[in-house]
C-alpha positions as CSV (number, residue, x, y, z in Angstrom):
1,X,-88.6,-81.5,63.0
2,X,-89.4,-84.3,60.5
3,X,-87.3,-87.3,60.1
4,X,-85.4,-87.1,56.8
5,X,-84.5,-90.0,54.5
6,X,-81.7,-89.4,51.9
7,X,-81.7,-91.9,49.1
8,X,-78.9,-92.8,46.7
9,X,-80.3,-93.0,43.2
10,X,-78.3,-95.6,41.1
11,X,-79.0,-99.0,42.6
12,X,-81.4,-97.7,45.2
13,X,-84.2,-96.0,43.4
14,X,-83.4,-97.3,39.9
15,X,-81.5,-99.9,37.9
16,X,-79.4,-97.6,35.8
17,X,-76.8,-100.2,34.7
18,X,-77.6,-100.0,31.0
19,X,-77.2,-96.3,30.5
20,X,-74.1,-96.1,32.8
21,X,-72.3,-99.0,31.1
22,X,-73.1,-97.7,27.7
23,X,-71.7,-94.3,28.7
24,X,-68.5,-95.9,30.0
25,X,-68.1,-97.9,26.8
26,X,-68.6,-94.8,24.7
27,X,-66.0,-93.0,26.9
28,X,-63.5,-95.8,26.6
29,X,-63.8,-95.8,22.8
30,X,-63.3,-92.0,22.6
31,X,-60.4,-91.9,25.0
32,X,-58.7,-95.0,23.8
33,X,-58.2,-96.9,27.0
34,X,-58.6,-100.6,27.7
35,X,-62.0,-102.2,27.7
36,X,-63.2,-103.7,31.0
37,X,-65.0,-106.9,32.2
38,X,-68.7,-107.0,32.9
39,X,-68.0,-107.0,36.7
40,X,-65.7,-104.0,36.3
41,X,-68.3,-102.0,34.4
42,X,-70.8,-102.7,37.2
43,X,-68.3,-101.5,39.8
44,X,-68.5,-98.0,38.4
45,X,-72.2,-97.7,39.4
46,X,-72.3,-95.7,42.6
47,X,-68.9,-94.0,43.1
48,X,-68.1,-90.7,41.3
49,X,-66.8,-90.9,37.8
50,X,-63.5,-89.4,38.7
51,X,-63.0,-92.0,41.4
52,X,-63.6,-94.9,39.0
53,X,-61.6,-93.3,36.2
54,X,-58.6,-92.9,38.5
55,X,-59.1,-96.5,39.8
56,X,-59.2,-98.2,36.4
57,X,-57.2,-95.9,34.2
58,X,-54.4,-94.5,36.5
59,X,-52.4,-93.6,33.3
60,X,-54.7,-90.6,32.7
61,X,-53.5,-87.3,34.1
62,X,-55.9,-84.6,35.4
63,X,-56.5,-83.3,31.9
64,X,-57.2,-86.8,30.7
65,X,-59.7,-87.5,33.5
66,X,-61.5,-84.3,32.7
67,X,-61.7,-85.3,29.0
68,X,-62.9,-88.8,29.9
69,X,-65.7,-87.3,32.1
70,X,-66.7,-85.0,29.2
71,X,-66.9,-88.0,26.8
72,X,-69.0,-89.9,29.3
73,X,-71.4,-87.0,29.7
74,X,-71.6,-86.5,26.0
75,X,-73.3,-89.9,25.7
76,X,-75.1,-89.9,29.0
77,X,-76.8,-86.5,28.5
78,X,-78.0,-87.4,25.1
79,X,-79.1,-91.0,25.6
80,X,-77.9,-92.9,28.6
81,X,-79.8,-90.7,31.2
82,X,-83.1,-92.4,30.4
83,X,-81.7,-95.9,29.9
84,X,-82.9,-97.1,33.3
85,X,-85.8,-98.8,35.1
86,X,-87.2,-97.7,38.4
87,X,-87.2,-100.7,40.8
88,X,-90.6,-102.3,41.2
89,X,-92.3,-101.2,44.3
90,X,-90.0,-98.3,45.0
91,X,-92.5,-95.4,44.0
92,X,-95.2,-97.0,46.2
93,X,-92.8,-97.4,49.1
94,X,-91.7,-93.8,48.8
95,X,-95.3,-92.6,48.7
96,X,-96.0,-94.6,51.9
97,X,-93.0,-93.1,53.7
98,X,-94.0,-89.6,52.6
99,X,-97.5,-90.2,53.8
100,X,-96.1,-91.4,57.1
101,X,-94.5,-88.0,57.6
102,X,-90.9,-88.5,56.5
103,X,-89.1,-85.9,54.4
104,X,-87.5,-87.7,51.4
105,X,-84.5,-86.5,49.4
106,X,-82.1,-87.8,46.8
107,X,-78.4,-87.6,47.5
108,X,-76.6,-88.9,44.4
109,X,-73.1,-88.9,42.9
110,X,-74.8,-88.1,39.6
111,X,-74.6,-84.4,38.6
112,X,-77.6,-82.6,40.1
113,X,-79.0,-81.4,36.8
114,X,-79.2,-85.0,35.6
115,X,-81.1,-86.1,38.8
116,X,-83.6,-83.3,38.1
117,X,-84.1,-84.4,34.5
118,X,-84.5,-88.0,35.5
119,X,-87.0,-87.2,38.3
120,X,-89.1,-85.2,35.9
121,X,-89.0,-87.8,33.1
122,X,-90.0,-90.7,35.4
123,X,-92.5,-88.5,37.4
124,X,-90.7,-89.0,40.7
125,X,-90.4,-85.3,41.6
126,X,-93.5,-85.1,43.8
127,X,-92.1,-87.9,46.0
128,X,-89.0,-85.8,47.1
129,X,-88.6,-82.6,49.0
130,X,-85.1,-82.2,47.6
131,X,-82.9,-83.5,44.7
132,X,-79.2,-83.2,45.4
133,X,-76.2,-84.4,43.4
134,X,-72.7,-83.6,42.3
135,X,-71.7,-80.3,40.9
136,X,-72.0,-80.0,37.1
137,X,-68.3,-80.1,36.6
138,X,-68.0,-83.2,38.8
139,X,-65.0,-81.6,40.5
140,X,-66.1,-79.2,43.2
141,X,-68.8,-81.4,44.8
142,X,-68.2,-85.0,43.9
143,X,-68.0,-87.5,46.7
144,X,-71.1,-88.9,48.5
145,X,-69.7,-87.3,51.7
146,X,-69.7,-83.8,50.0
147,X,-73.1,-84.3,48.4
148,X,-74.7,-85.5,51.6
149,X,-73.2,-82.6,53.6
150,X,-74.7,-80.2,51.0
151,X,-78.1,-82.0,51.1
152,X,-78.2,-82.0,54.9
153,X,-77.6,-78.3,54.9
154,X,-80.1,-77.5,52.2
155,X,-82.8,-79.6,53.9
156,X,-82.1,-78.1,57.3
157,X,-82.1,-81.7,58.5
158,X,-81.5,-82.8,62.1
159,X,-78.6,-85.3,61.9
160,X,-79.9,-87.6,64.7
161,X,-83.2,-87.8,62.8
162,X,-81.6,-88.4,59.4
163,X,-80.8,-91.6,57.5
164,X,-78.7,-92.3,54.4
165,X,-79.9,-95.2,52.2
166,X,-77.8,-96.7,49.5
167,X,-76.4,-99.8,47.8
168,X,-72.6,-99.1,47.7
169,X,-69.8,-98.5,50.2
170,X,-69.7,-94.9,49.2
171,X,-73.3,-94.3,50.5
172,X,-72.4,-95.8,53.9
173,X,-69.2,-93.9,54.2
174,X,-70.9,-90.7,53.2
175,X,-73.5,-91.2,56.0
176,X,-70.8,-92.1,58.6
177,X,-68.6,-89.1,57.6
178,X,-71.6,-86.9,58.1
179,X,-72.5,-88.5,61.5
180,X,-75.8,-89.9,60.4
181,X,-77.2,-93.4,60.5
182,X,-77.1,-95.6,57.4
183,X,-79.2,-98.3,55.7
184,X,-77.6,-100.6,53.1
185,X,-79.7,-102.3,50.3
186,X,-78.5,-105.4,48.6
187,X,-81.0,-105.3,45.6
188,X,-78.7,-102.8,43.9
189,X,-75.1,-103.1,42.8
190,X,-73.3,-103.6,46.1
191,X,-73.4,-106.8,48.2
192,X,-73.8,-107.8,51.8
193,X,-70.0,-108.1,52.4
194,X,-69.3,-104.6,51.0
195,X,-72.1,-103.0,53.0
196,X,-71.1,-104.7,56.2
197,X,-67.4,-103.8,55.7
198,X,-68.5,-100.1,55.2
199,X,-70.4,-100.2,58.5
200,X,-74.0,-99.9,57.6
201,X,-76.4,-99.5,60.6
202,X,-78.7,-102.1,59.0
203,X,-78.9,-104.0,55.7
204,X,-82.1,-105.0,53.8
205,X,-82.6,-107.1,50.7
206,X,-85.8,-105.7,49.1
207,X,-87.6,-102.3,48.6
208,X,-90.5,-103.6,50.6
209,X,-88.3,-103.6,53.7
210,X,-87.5,-99.9,53.5
211,X,-90.3,-98.6,55.6
212,X,-89.8,-101.0,58.5
213,X,-86.0,-100.5,58.5
214,X,-86.3,-96.7,58.5
215,X,-88.8,-96.9,61.4
216,X,-86.5,-99.1,63.4
217,X,-83.3,-97.1,62.8
218,X,-84.9,-93.7,63.5
219,X,-87.0,-95.0,66.4
């Protein structure tokens, strides 16, 4: 069975800060909650929307959280979804990994239909055997643990031969909770301390290091 690499999207495949932050600001304006600092906006990139809304706006009840998610999606689906830049060197590295025999898949906290639209728009689809994300309602399948469990099942992946790659603690926790190895990347939105604390199997600083790290971890 092929070795399978599961990639987070935001902060691992692409710098999606602009679209996400614009979506959060739109949501804040519509919902009427307090504005955040630049660092706080960046902290939203990676975890699920519901997690971050509950973290920063605990005054919202379940109905308020659902409304906030809807407002974010209103902006993001219309405009924010394409306000991103694929990291330099990532497509080439993915193509090299694919040519080396790895199965590649996306496991993202973004809703799955958004991942599919982005992959088509940026012509990334041919690099991946599977594109997996949160459920459309962002309620029934939300956490990275749940998304990765779903992706592992859909890919029929062998856990000892699988690796979760991402830039935030949620990616590492998702891999650990599914009993697969993990690779943290610091070129995204997390940092070395966060990834170490989460327990990443290994941590790298640039996309160019992806191939070597995957080979070492899944040796």
